[in-house]
Structures are given as C-alpha cells and as structure tokens.
C-alpha positions in Angstrom: -6.1 24.9 10.4 -5.4 24.1 6.7 -8.9 25.3 5.7 -8.5 28.4 7.8 -5.2 29.2 6.0 -6.5 28.6 2.6 -9.9 30.3 2.8 -8.6 33.9 2.9 -7.1 33.2 -0.5 -10.4 31.6 -1.7 -12.0 34.9 -0.8 -9.5 36.8 -2.9 -10.3 34.4 -5.8 -14.0 34.8 -5.5 -13.8 38.5 -5.4 -11.2 38.6 -8.2 -13.9 37.6 -10.7 -16.3 40.2 -9.2 -13.7 42.9 -9.8 -13.2 41.6 -13.3 -16.9 41.9 -14.1 -17.1 45.3 -12.3 -14.6 46.8 -14.7 -15.7 45.0 -17.9 -19.2 46.2 -17.4 -18.2 49.8 -16.8 -15.3 50.1 -19.2 -16.6 48.4 -22.4 -18.9 51.4 -23.1 -15.9 53.6 -23.5 -14.8 51.6 -26.6 -18.3 51.0 -28.2 -19.1 54.6 -29.1 -18.8 54.1 -32.8 -21.0 51.1 -32.9 -23.6 52.6 -30.6 -23.9 56.0 -32.3 -25.3 54.3 -35.4 -28.4 53.6 -33.4 -28.2 56.4 -30.8 -27.2 59.5 -32.8 -26.7 61.7 -29.7 -23.4 59.8 -29.1 -21.9 61.4 -32.2 -20.6 64.3 -30.1 -17.8 63.8 -27.6 -19.5 66.2 -25.2 -22.6 63.9 -25.0 -20.4 60.8 -24.7 -18.5 62.6 -21.9 -21.9 63.3 -20.1 -22.8 59.6 -20.4 -19.5 58.5 -18.8 -19.6 61.3 -16.2 -23.1 60.4 -14.9 -21.8 57.0 -13.8 -18.9 58.7 -12.0 -21.0 61.3 -10.3 -23.5 58.9 -9.0 -20.7 56.4 -8.0 -19.0 59.2 -6.1 -22.1 60.4 -4.3 -23.0 56.8 -3.2 -19.4 55.7 -2.2 -19.4 57.2 1.3 -22.8 55.8 2.0 -21.8 52.4 0.7 -18.7 52.4 2.8 -20.6 53.4 6.0 -23.2 50.7 5.4 -20.5 48.1 4.7 -18.9 48.8 8.1 -22.2 48.2 9.8 -23.8 45.4 7.8 -23.0 42.0 6.3 -20.5 42.7 3.4 -21.2 39.4 1.7 -24.8 40.3 0.9 -23.8 43.9 -0.1 -21.4 42.4 -2.6 -23.9 39.8 -3.9 -26.6 42.5 -4.3 -24.3 44.9 -5.9 -23.1 42.4 -8.5 -26.6 41.1 -9.3 -28.1 44.6 -9.8 -25.2 46.1 -12.0 -25.2 42.9 -14.1 -29.0 43.2 -14.5 -28.5 46.8 -15.6 -25.8 45.7 -18.1 -28.2 43.2 -19.5 -30.9 45.9 -19.9 -28.6 48.3 -21.6 -28.6 45.9 -24.6 -32.3 46.6 -24.9 -32.0 50.4 -24.8 -33.1 52.4 -27.9 -32.5 56.0 -26.8 -29.8 58.2 -25.2 -32.1 58.9 -22.3 -32.5 55.1 -21.5 -28.7 54.5 -21.6 -28.2 57.6 -19.5 -30.6 56.4 -16.7 -29.2 52.9 -16.8 -25.7 54.2 -16.5 -26.7 56.2 -13.5 -28.3 53.1 -11.8 -25.1 51.2 -12.6 -23.2 53.9 -10.7 -25.4 53.3 -7.6 -25.0 49.5 -7.7 -21.3 49.3 -8.4 -20.5 51.8 -5.7 -21.4 49.2 -3.1 -18.7 46.7 -4.2 -15.2 48.2 -3.8 -15.4 49.5 -0.2 -17.0 46.2 1.0 -14.8 44.0 -1.1 -11.5 45.6 0.0 -12.5 45.8 3.6 -13.4 42.1 3.6 -10.0 41.2 2.1 -8.2 43.4 4.6 -10.0 41.6 7.5 -9.0 38.2 6.1 -5.4 39.3 5.4 -3.2 40.9 8.1 0.3 42.3 7.9 2.5 40.2 5.7 -0.1 39.3 3.0 -2.4 42.4 2.9 -0.9 44.3 0.0 -0.3 41.2 -2.2 -3.8 40.0 -1.5 -5.2 43.4 -2.5 -2.8 43.3 -5.5 -4.1 40.0 -6.7 -7.7 41.2 -6.3 -6.8 44.3 -8.3 -5.4 42.3 -11.2 -9.1 41.4 -11.8 -9.8 45.1 -12.0 -7.1 45.7 -14.6 -7.9 42.6 -16.6 -11.5 43.8 -16.6 -10.3 47.1 -17.9 -8.3 45.3 -20.6 -11.1 43.0 -21.6 -13.5 45.9 -21.7 -11.4 47.2 -24.6 -12.7 44.2 -26.6 -16.2 45.6 -26.3 -15.6 47.4 -29.6 -14.3 44.2 -31.2 -17.3 42.2 -30.1 -19.7 44.9 -31.1 -18.1 45.2 -34.5 -18.4 41.5 -35.2 -21.8 41.0 -33.6 -23.6 44.0 -32.1 -23.3 46.3 -29.1 -26.6 44.9 -27.8 -25.2 41.3 -27.8 -22.1 42.5 -25.9 -24.2 43.9 -23.1 -26.4 40.8 -23.0 -23.4 38.4 -22.7 -21.7 40.1 -19.8 -25.0 40.9 -18.0 -26.0 37.2 -18.0 -22.5 36.1 -16.8 -22.7 38.5 -13.8 -26.2 37.5 -12.8 -25.2 33.8 -12.8 -22.0 34.5 -10.8 -23.9 36.1 -8.0 -25.3 32.7 -7.3 -21.7 31.4 -6.9 -21.1 34.0 -4.3 -24.2 33.2 -2.3 -22.9 29.6 -2.0 -19.3 30.1 -1.2 -18.5 33.7 0.1 -18.4 34.1 3.9 -18.4 37.3 6.0 -15.6 37.9 8.6 -15.3 41.2 10.5 -12.3 42.0 12.6 -14.6 43.7 15.2 -18.0 43.2 16.8 -21.1 45.3 16.2 -23.3 46.0 19.2 -26.8 44.6 18.3 -28.5 45.8 21.5 -31.2 48.5 20.8 -30.3 48.8 17.1 -32.9 51.3 16.1 -32.6 53.2 12.8 -31.7 56.4 14.7 -28.9 54.6 16.6 -27.5 53.2 13.4 -27.6 56.5 11.7 -25.7 58.2 14.6 -23.1 55.4 14.6 -22.6 55.8 10.8 -22.1 59.6 11.1 -19.8 59.1 14.1 -17.6 56.8 12.1 -17.3 59.2 9.2 -16.7 62.1 11.6 -13.8 60.3 13.3 -12.0 60.0 10.0 -12.8 63.5 8.8 -11.5 65.1 12.0 -8.0 63.9 11.1 -5.6 66.0 9.0 -3.9 62.8 7.9 -7.1 61.5 6.4 -7.6 64.7 4.5 -4.1 64.3 3.1 -5.0 60.7 2.1 -8.1 62.0 0.4 -6.1 64.4 -1.8 -3.3 61.9 -2.3 -6.0 59.4 -3.6 -8.0 61.8 -5.7 -5.3 63.8 -7.5 -3.9 60.8 -9.5 -7.5 59.9 -10.2 -7.6 62.8 -12.6 -5.2 61.2 -15.1 -6.3 57.7 -14.0 -9.9 58.3 -15.2 -8.7 60.3 -18.1 -6.8 57.3 -19.4 -9.7 54.9 -18.7 -12.3 56.9 -20.5 -10.3 58.9 -23.2 -7.1 56.9 -24.0 -8.9 54.9 -26.8 -9.9 58.3 -28.3 -6.3 59.6 -27.9 -4.8 56.5 -29.5 -7.3 56.8 -32.4 -6.8 60.5 -33.0 -3.0 60.7 -32.6 -2.1 57.4 -34.2 -4.8 57.6 -36.9 -6.2 54.1 -36.3 -9.8 52.9 -36.2 -11.5 52.7 -32.7 -12.1 49.0 -33.0 -8.3 48.6 -33.0 -7.5 51.6 -30.8 -9.8 50.5 -28.0 -8.2 47.1 -27.3 -4.6 48.5 -27.8 -5.1 51.4 -25.4 -7.0 49.5 -22.7 -4.8 46.4 -22.8 -1.6 48.5 -22.7 -2.7 50.3 -19.6 -4.3 47.3 -17.9 -1.6 44.8 -18.4 1.2 47.2 -17.3 -1.0 48.1 -14.3 -1.5 44.4 -13.5 2.3 44.0 -13.3 2.5 47.2 -11.2 0.0 46.0 -8.6 1.9 42.6 -8.2 5.3 44.3 -7.9 3.9 47.0 -5.7 2.1 44.6 -3.4 5.1 42.3 -3.1 7.5 45.1 -2.4 5.2 46.9 0.0 4.5 43.8 2.2 8.3 43.3 2.6 9.3 46.9 2.9 6.8 47.6 5.7 8.2 44.8 7.8 11.5 46.8 8.0 10.1 50.4 7.8 6.6 51.5 8.8 6.6 53.9 5.8 7.3 51.1 3.4 3.8 51.2 1.9 4.0 55.0 1.6 7.3 54.8 -0.1 6.1 52.1 -2.5 3.1 54.2 -3.4 5.3 57.2 -3.9 7.5 55.4 -6.4 4.4 54.5 -8.4 3.2 58.1 -8.4 6.6 59.4 -9.4 6.5 57.1 -12.5 3.2 58.4 -13.6 4.4 62.0 -14.0 6.7 61.5 -17.0 4.2 59.0 -18.4 1.4 61.7 -18.4 3.8 64.1 -20.2 4.5 61.5 -22.9 0.8 60.8 -23.4 0.1 64.5 -23.7 3.0 65.6 -25.9 4.0 62.4 -27.7 3.2 62.2 -31.4 4.4 58.8 -32.3 3.5 55.2 -31.5 6.6 54.7 -29.3 6.0 57.8 -27.2 2.2 57.2 -26.8 2.5 53.5 -26.2 5.5 53.9 -23.9 3.7 56.6 -21.9 0.7 54.3 -21.5 3.0 51.4 -20.3 4.8 53.6 -17.8 1.6 55.2 -16.5 -0.1 51.8 -16.0 2.8 50.3 -14.1 3.2 53.3 -11.9 -0.5 53.7 -11.2 -0.7 50.0 -10.3 2.0 50.4 -7.7 0.2 53.4 -6.3 -3.3 51.9 -6.4 -2.5 48.6 -4.7 -1.3 50.4 -1.6 -4.2 52.7 -0.9 -6.3 50.3 1.3 -3.2 49.0 3.1 -2.0 52.5 3.8 -5.5 53.4 5.1 -5.3 50.3 7.4 -2.3 51.9 9.0 -4.3 55.0 10.0 -8.0 53.7 10.3 -9.3 51.0 12.6 -11.1 48.0 11.1 -14.6 49.4 11.9 -13.9 52.5 9.8 -12.1 51.1 6.8 -15.0 50.6 4.4 -16.2 54.1 5.4 -12.7 55.5 4.8 -12.4 53.9 1.4 -15.9 55.0 0.5 -14.9 58.6 1.2 -11.7 58.1 -0.8 -13.8 56.8 -3.7 -16.0 59.8 -3.5 -13.1 62.2 -3.7 -11.3 60.2 -6.4 -14.3 59.5 -8.6 -15.6 63.1 -8.3 -12.3 64.2 -9.7 -12.7 61.6 -12.4 -16.2 62.8 -13.3 -15.0 66.4 -13.5 -12.1 65.5 -15.7 -14.2 63.2 -17.9 -16.6 66.0 -18.7 -13.8 68.5 -19.2 -11.9 66.2 -21.6 -15.0 65.7 -23.6 -15.0 69.4 -24.4 -11.2 69.2 -25.0 -11.7 66.4 -27.5 -14.3 68.5 -29.4 -12.0 71.5 -29.5 -8.8 69.5 -30.4 -6.9 70.0 -27.1 -7.2 66.5 -25.6 -3.5 65.8 -25.6 -2.5 69.1 -24.1 -5.0 68.9 -21.3 -4.1 65.4 -20.3 -0.4 66.5 -19.9 -1.6 69.4 -17.6 -2.8 66.8 -15.1 0.7 65.9 -14.1 0.8 69.0 -11.9 -1.8 67.6 -9.6 0.1 64.3 -9.3 3.3 66.1 -8.3 1.5 68.0 -5.5 0.0 64.7 -4.2 3.4 63.1 -4.2 4.9 65.9 -2.1 2.0 65.9 0.4 2.2 62.1 0.7 5.9 62.1 1.6 5.7 65.0 4.0 2.5 64.1 6.0 1.9 60.3 5.9 3.9 58.9 8.8 2.2 55.8 10.2 2.9 54.5 13.7 1.9 50.9 13.1 1.6 48.3 10.4 -2.1 47.6 11.2 -4.1 49.9 13.3 -6.6 48.1 15.5 -9.3 49.7 17.7 -9.3 53.5 18.4 
C-alpha cells in the first residue's frame, strides 16, 4: 500500500524532468538569435526568426490531436520515451546545422516529436491522481515546464560564453540519456480498458475518430477550446518575443534580456501553478466550479499585465507586467487538464488535450509570425497590448458556460 501511495508522486517526479527538457529544448532558441545569426545570416531579420519559431508551432499544432488520440489508445509510457528520445536527438543535431534550411527542417521535426509528450504525460498523471491531488500533481509537473522556460533563457548566456552549437549538444545528450531512465522506471496505468479483440487498423482508426467526434459534438468542449486558445495568444507572445521586448524597451543586450525576461515569467508562473493547484483542489471539494473559478482568477490577472507589457516604458512597468502575467497564466494553465477531466471521460482526455493543444498552439503560431512583422515595423508593444481583448472574451465565456456536474467524470 505504501508503494501504491508513493508511486503516483514518483510518476510526477519522472515526468517533471521530461517537462523541464521539453521547454528548455524549445525555448532556448528564442534567446540565441544574436549568437546564431553570426553563422546563419537569414536570422538577422525578425520575420525570418518568426518563421523559424512558427514552423515548430504549426507542426506541433497539427500533430497534437493525432498524438492525443494515439495516447488514448496505446501505451503512453512508450510514447513519452519515444518523444523525448527523438526531440533530444533533434536538439543534438541542431548543433551541427550550418544553414537556415537545416535549422528550419529540424525545428519542424522537433514539433512532431514534442507534440506526443504533453497529452500523454498529463493524461497519465490524471489517471494516477484523482480528485484531491489532481491539480497540485499537474501543478508540480508544470513547474518543470516553467523552470524549463526559465533555464531556456540561459541559452543566450551559454552561447555567449561557449557557442550556440555547444548549447544544443549539451541538452540533446542529456535528453537522450534520460530516456533510458524512463524505460527503467516509468509505468503505464490507464483508468479504463481497451478492447483488444479484432484490433485491425480500420477498427482502431474508427475508434480514434469516434473519440474525437464525441468531444467535438459538445458545445462545452468548444468553449473549452476557445478558453484555452485565447490566452495562448499572449502566452506564446511572451514566450517567443518577451526577450526582444525587454531588449528593445529597456535598451539592454539580448544576453541579459533573455534570462531576465524568461526567468521573470517562468518563476512567477511557477508560483502561480502551485497556488492555483492548491487552491483548486480545495475549492472544488466545496464547489464543483472551484477549478473554473480558480482559472478565471488567473485569466483576470493577465489582462492588466498584458496592458502593462504593451504600454509600459520603464523597468518597473515591464517587469511588473511580466510578473503579474506569469502568476496569472500559471493559475489558469494548471487547471486546464483538471477542468477537462470534469467534462471528458478518461478514455478521451488525451484526445481532448491534444485538440486543445492544436487550438492553442495554432493561435501561438499565428501570433508569433504576426509579431515578427510587428517587431520589424516597430509596433511590437502595441500589438501585444491588443491581445488582452481576446483574453477578456475567453474569461466571460468560461464563467457563463463551464458548469461541471462532477469533480471527476468517469465513463460516458
């Protein structure tokens, strides 16, 4: 019994480091532009850099629904191991790239491999943690994401002191080695059974489509999709363009702006996910909308934060806006899978989160490209502030339509 009680937290710990590497490997490119453009001249323009960041997001978005559907039908342990191994191998290879085209293709492959992690990882945690520990377990896992975002900011520092090639090599090798740890210690556990009789490819495809269709036939799930994707606009804007905003507005070098921007957002978000997870797990015991209300508080905090980021012209306003945004976004982000668990059965949760990822990251890809053009034209701050409108609409829809009937939905 003791082992049974401890192992769900072991799973969180094992996946925490995967989440850390997931975001380090994707985020550090955002801060290494100045080092890389010495060798790859196409990166000198913000538009080309935006294209490089956006291809990852578009591929990630396209693959997310498929990855979620597969995770609901197959062994999630091996999907996670394979995802980590491939994206870490891609990170290693990026250190050997010599042209923009090579970096572009590798970034696209990384989008495919990383897309298979989050739906499978969060669904696995949700199956190990029921009710009273679900949000805090997801929250602890997500601290790995935000620390990865913070550490990714040091990519510019490592690249400045060594080289951008060495930076990719180091983190690629670490990920490849850690995949062996997962093979040895991570175990699958589904909260439902999958019929193995007559499992032809055609049958599997029909079951996959049926699961996605069950979700998309619900108005509530469409509200969840918009509620998830609208804050992703400023969310991805801060991940990919906040270092540039800090550098431009505060007039500091990127090697200093990168760590300052990413650490500010990431550490405040880390606090936000822990506070939001703790509050949500307790509030939902007294009120079924407790998770919804916790997420709403987080979203509400991001609105003035976005305005400060967009219109602030001093260190205090920019830094304060980043702190407030990170904290609020963390409270919102930690409750997305737990809220989904109140509306979707266990056999559809990875699919649901995959569809949510597609919506959210498509929004992120669109805004990343758009803000690249804004940066070239000198309107980056103004256009970031404009994104607060979408967050306000999502907040209203969330409070009006998301009315769960249970803490943890089981079978349909």
